[in-house]
C-alpha positions as a Markdown table, in Angstrom:
| # | Residue | x | y | z |
|---|---|---|---|---|
| 1 | Unk | 33.6 | -13.8 | 21.0 |
| 2 | Unk | 34.1 | -10.1 | 20.4 |
| 3 | Unk | 34.0 | -10.5 | 16.6 |
| 4 | Unk | 30.9 | -12.6 | 16.8 |
| 5 | Unk | 29.1 | -10.0 | 19.0 |
| 6 | Unk | 30.0 | -7.2 | 16.5 |
| 7 | Unk | 28.7 | -9.3 | 13.6 |
| 8 | Unk | 25.6 | -10.1 | 15.6 |
| 9 | Unk | 24.9 | -6.4 | 16.3 |
| 10 | Unk | 25.4 | -5.4 | 12.7 |
| 11 | Unk | 23.1 | -8.1 | 11.4 |
| 12 | Unk | 20.5 | -7.4 | 14.1 |
| 13 | Unk | 20.6 | -3.7 | 13.2 |
| 14 | Unk | 20.0 | -4.3 | 9.5 |
| 15 | Unk | 17.3 | -6.9 | 10.1 |
| 16 | Unk | 15.6 | -4.4 | 12.4 |
| 17 | Unk | 15.7 | -1.8 | 9.7 |
| 18 | Unk | 14.1 | -4.3 | 7.4 |
| 19 | Unk | 11.4 | -5.1 | 9.8 |
| 20 | Unk | 10.7 | -1.5 | 10.8 |
| 21 | Unk | 10.4 | -0.3 | 7.2 |
| 22 | Unk | 8.4 | -3.3 | 6.2 |
| 23 | Unk | 6.0 | -2.4 | 9.0 |
| 24 | Unk | 6.0 | 1.3 | 8.0 |
| 25 | Unk | 5.1 | 0.3 | 4.5 |
| 26 | Unk | 2.3 | -1.9 | 5.8 |
| 27 | Unk | 1.0 | 1.0 | 8.0 |
| 28 | Unk | 1.1 | 3.4 | 5.0 |
| 29 | Unk | -0.7 | 1.0 | 2.7 |
| 30 | Unk | -3.3 | -0.4 | 5.2 |
| 31 | Unk | -4.1 | 2.8 | 7.1 |
| 32 | Unk | -3.4 | 5.8 | 4.8 |
| 33 | Unk | -4.4 | 4.2 | 1.5 |
| 34 | Unk | -7.5 | 2.4 | 2.6 |
| 35 | Unk | -8.8 | 4.0 | 5.7 |
| 36 | Unk | -8.0 | 7.7 | 5.1 |
| 37 | Unk | -7.5 | 8.1 | 1.4 |
| 38 | Unk | -9.9 | 5.6 | -0.2 |
| 39 | Unk | -12.3 | 5.4 | 2.9 |
| 40 | Unk | -12.8 | 1.6 | 2.3 |
| 41 | Unk | -12.1 | 0.7 | 5.9 |
| 42 | Unk | -9.1 | -1.3 | 7.2 |
| 43 | Unk | -7.6 | -3.9 | 4.8 |
| 44 | Unk | -4.4 | -5.8 | 5.3 |
| 45 | Unk | -2.6 | -4.6 | 2.2 |
| 46 | Unk | 0.3 | -6.9 | 2.7 |
| 47 | Unk | 1.0 | -10.2 | 0.9 |
| 48 | Unk | 1.9 | -11.7 | 4.2 |
| 49 | Unk | -0.4 | -12.4 | 7.2 |
| 50 | Unk | 1.5 | -10.1 | 9.6 |
| 51 | Unk | 1.9 | -6.4 | 9.6 |
| 52 | Unk | 4.8 | -6.1 | 7.1 |
| 53 | Unk | 5.3 | -5.2 | 3.4 |
| 54 | Unk | 8.9 | -6.2 | 2.6 |
| 55 | Unk | 8.9 | -4.2 | -0.7 |
| 56 | Unk | 9.1 | -1.0 | 1.3 |
| 57 | Unk | 12.1 | -2.2 | 3.2 |
| 58 | Unk | 13.8 | -3.3 | 0.0 |
| 59 | Unk | 13.0 | 0.1 | -1.5 |
| 60 | Unk | 14.4 | 1.9 | 1.5 |
| 61 | Unk | 17.7 | 0.0 | 1.3 |
| 62 | Unk | 18.0 | 0.8 | -2.4 |
| 63 | Unk | 17.2 | 4.5 | -1.8 |
| 64 | Unk | 19.7 | 4.8 | 1.1 |
| 65 | Unk | 22.3 | 3.2 | -1.1 |
| 66 | Unk | 21.6 | 5.6 | -4.0 |
| 67 | Unk | 21.5 | 8.6 | -1.7 |
| 68 | Unk | 24.9 | 7.6 | -0.1 |
| 69 | Unk | 26.4 | 6.9 | -3.5 |
| 70 | Unk | 25.4 | 10.4 | -4.7 |
| 71 | Unk | 26.3 | 11.9 | -1.3 |
| 72 | Unk | 22.8 | 13.5 | -1.0 |
| 73 | Unk | 22.1 | 14.8 | 2.5 |
| 74 | Unk | 19.9 | 17.9 | 1.9 |
| 75 | Unk | 16.2 | 17.2 | 2.8 |
| 76 | Unk | 14.8 | 18.8 | -0.4 |
| 77 | Unk | 17.2 | 16.7 | -2.5 |
| 78 | Unk | 16.3 | 13.5 | -0.5 |
| 79 | Unk | 12.6 | 14.4 | -1.2 |
| 80 | Unk | 13.1 | 14.8 | -5.0 |
| 81 | Unk | 15.5 | 11.9 | -5.6 |
| 82 | Unk | 13.6 | 9.6 | -3.2 |
| 83 | Unk | 10.3 | 10.4 | -4.9 |
| 84 | Unk | 11.8 | 9.9 | -8.4 |
| 85 | Unk | 13.3 | 6.5 | -7.4 |
| 86 | Unk | 10.1 | 5.3 | -5.8 |
| 87 | Unk | 8.0 | 6.4 | -8.8 |
| 88 | Unk | 10.4 | 4.7 | -11.3 |
| 89 | Unk | 10.3 | 1.6 | -9.2 |
| 90 | Unk | 6.5 | 1.6 | -9.1 |
| 91 | Unk | 6.4 | 2.1 | -12.9 |
| 92 | Unk | 8.8 | -0.8 | -13.5 |
| 93 | Unk | 7.0 | -3.0 | -11.0 |
| 94 | Unk | 3.6 | -2.3 | -12.7 |
| 95 | Unk | 5.0 | -3.8 | -15.9 |
| 96 | Unk | 6.6 | -6.8 | -14.2 |
| 97 | Unk | 3.4 | -7.5 | -12.3 |
| 98 | Unk | 1.3 | -7.2 | -15.4 |
| 99 | Unk | 3.6 | -9.5 | -17.3 |
| 100 | Unk | 3.8 | -12.1 | -14.4 |
| 101 | Unk | 0.2 | -11.8 | -13.0 |
| 102 | Unk | -1.8 | -10.3 | -15.8 |
| 103 | Unk | -2.4 | -7.0 | -13.9 |
| 104 | Unk | -1.0 | -4.7 | -11.2 |
| 105 | Unk | -2.6 | -4.0 | -7.9 |
| 106 | Unk | -3.1 | -0.2 | -8.1 |
| 107 | Unk | -4.8 | 2.1 | -10.5 |
| 108 | Unk | -4.0 | 5.8 | -10.6 |
| 109 | Unk | -6.1 | 6.5 | -13.7 |
| 110 | Unk | -8.3 | 9.0 | -11.9 |
| 111 | Unk | -5.3 | 10.9 | -10.4 |
| 112 | Unk | -4.0 | 14.2 | -11.7 |
| 113 | Unk | -1.0 | 13.8 | -14.0 |
| 114 | Unk | -1.1 | 10.0 | -14.2 |
| 115 | Unk | 0.5 | 7.9 | -16.8 |
| 116 | Unk | -1.6 | 4.9 | -17.9 |
| 117 | Unk | -2.8 | 4.5 | -14.3 |
| 118 | Unk | 0.6 | 3.2 | -13.3 |
| 119 | Unk | 2.2 | 6.3 | -11.8 |
| 120 | Unk | 0.8 | 9.7 | -10.8 |
| 121 | Unk | 2.0 | 13.0 | -9.3 |
| 122 | Unk | 0.3 | 12.6 | -5.9 |
| 123 | Unk | 1.6 | 9.2 | -5.0 |
| 124 | Unk | 5.1 | 10.3 | -6.2 |
| 125 | Unk | 5.0 | 13.3 | -4.0 |
| 126 | Unk | 3.7 | 11.2 | -1.1 |
| 127 | Unk | 6.6 | 8.7 | -1.6 |
| 128 | Unk | 9.1 | 11.6 | -1.7 |
| 129 | Unk | 7.7 | 13.0 | 1.6 |
| 130 | Unk | 7.7 | 9.6 | 3.3 |
| 131 | Unk | 11.3 | 8.9 | 2.1 |
| 132 | Unk | 12.4 | 12.4 | 3.3 |
| 133 | Unk | 10.8 | 11.8 | 6.7 |
| 134 | Unk | 12.3 | 8.3 | 7.0 |
| 135 | Unk | 15.8 | 9.3 | 5.9 |
| 136 | Unk | 16.1 | 12.6 | 7.6 |
| 137 | Unk | 14.2 | 12.0 | 10.9 |
| 138 | Unk | 13.2 | 8.4 | 11.5 |
| 139 | Unk | 16.4 | 6.5 | 10.5 |
| 140 | Unk | 18.7 | 8.7 | 12.6 |
| 141 | Unk | 16.3 | 8.2 | 15.6 |
| 142 | Unk | 16.3 | 4.4 | 15.1 |
| 143 | Unk | 20.1 | 4.3 | 15.0 |
| 144 | Unk | 20.2 | 6.3 | 18.3 |
| 145 | Unk | 17.8 | 3.8 | 19.9 |
| 146 | Unk | 19.7 | 0.8 | 18.7 |
| 147 | Unk | 22.9 | 2.2 | 20.2 |
| 148 | Unk | 21.1 | 3.0 | 23.5 |
| 149 | Unk | 19.6 | -0.5 | 23.8 |
| 150 | Unk | 22.0 | -2.7 | 21.9 |
| 151 | Unk | 23.0 | -4.8 | 24.9 |
| 152 | Unk | 19.5 | -4.8 | 26.4 |
| 153 | Unk | 18.2 | -8.4 | 26.9 |
| 154 | Unk | 14.6 | -7.5 | 26.4 |
| 155 | Unk | 15.5 | -5.7 | 23.1 |
| 156 | Unk | 17.3 | -8.8 | 21.9 |
| 157 | Unk | 14.5 | -11.2 | 22.9 |
| 158 | Unk | 11.9 | -9.0 | 21.2 |
| 159 | Unk | 14.1 | -8.9 | 18.1 |
| 160 | Unk | 14.4 | -12.7 | 17.9 |
| 161 | Unk | 10.7 | -13.2 | 18.5 |
| 162 | Unk | 9.6 | -10.7 | 15.9 |
| 163 | Unk | 12.2 | -12.0 | 13.4 |
| 164 | Unk | 11.0 | -15.6 | 13.9 |
| 165 | Unk | 7.3 | -14.5 | 13.5 |
| 166 | Unk | 8.3 | -12.7 | 10.2 |
| 167 | Unk | 10.2 | -15.8 | 9.0 |
| 168 | Unk | 7.3 | -18.2 | 9.8 |
| 169 | Unk | 4.9 | -15.8 | 8.0 |
| 170 | Unk | 7.2 | -15.6 | 5.0 |
| 171 | Unk | 7.7 | -19.4 | 4.8 |
| 172 | Unk | 4.0 | -20.2 | 5.4 |
| 173 | Unk | 3.1 | -18.0 | 2.3 |
| 174 | Unk | 4.9 | -20.6 | 0.2 |
| 175 | Unk | 2.2 | -23.1 | 1.0 |
| 176 | Unk | -0.8 | -20.8 | 1.8 |
| 177 | Unk | -0.4 | -18.3 | -1.0 |
| 178 | Unk | -0.6 | -14.5 | -0.9 |
| 179 | Unk | -2.7 | -12.7 | 1.8 |
| 180 | Unk | -3.3 | -9.7 | -0.4 |
| 181 | Unk | -7.0 | -8.6 | -0.4 |
| 182 | Unk | -7.1 | -5.3 | -2.3 |
């Protein structure tokens, strides 16, 4: 039973990271990009119905792995390397989306120092800042909270409910199609 509990806690922790960073990406896209920066009003920028953008969580896991592999801990290096990785990922994703879907869902052509509207300086700097904040401040705080509440029944119930909602949303998109609206 002890081994099962340890595996459960590890899986729960990583799924929580995934859900938290998916939600953080959704917040960034839906609030910062649309409400504040583009002043278009609130749009659900996610491809799912709920408040999550899984690509941000996947990106976070990749960035954490690269930072750990390179043993990068200094915030200024996290900012630079994280911003570069995110910009390269966005660049590659734009070509994949264009190939698969005929276009990509952003256009930086009016931004300073952009390349073909696919990447630009300001979004790269913003990604670097968000990654630095997530890696240096948010992630350590999340780990502390997880340790503090790891055996809390309410925490575990909330985790299961939110995870099930995410999975239902993810599976329903197979039949209903993308929720993306802008």
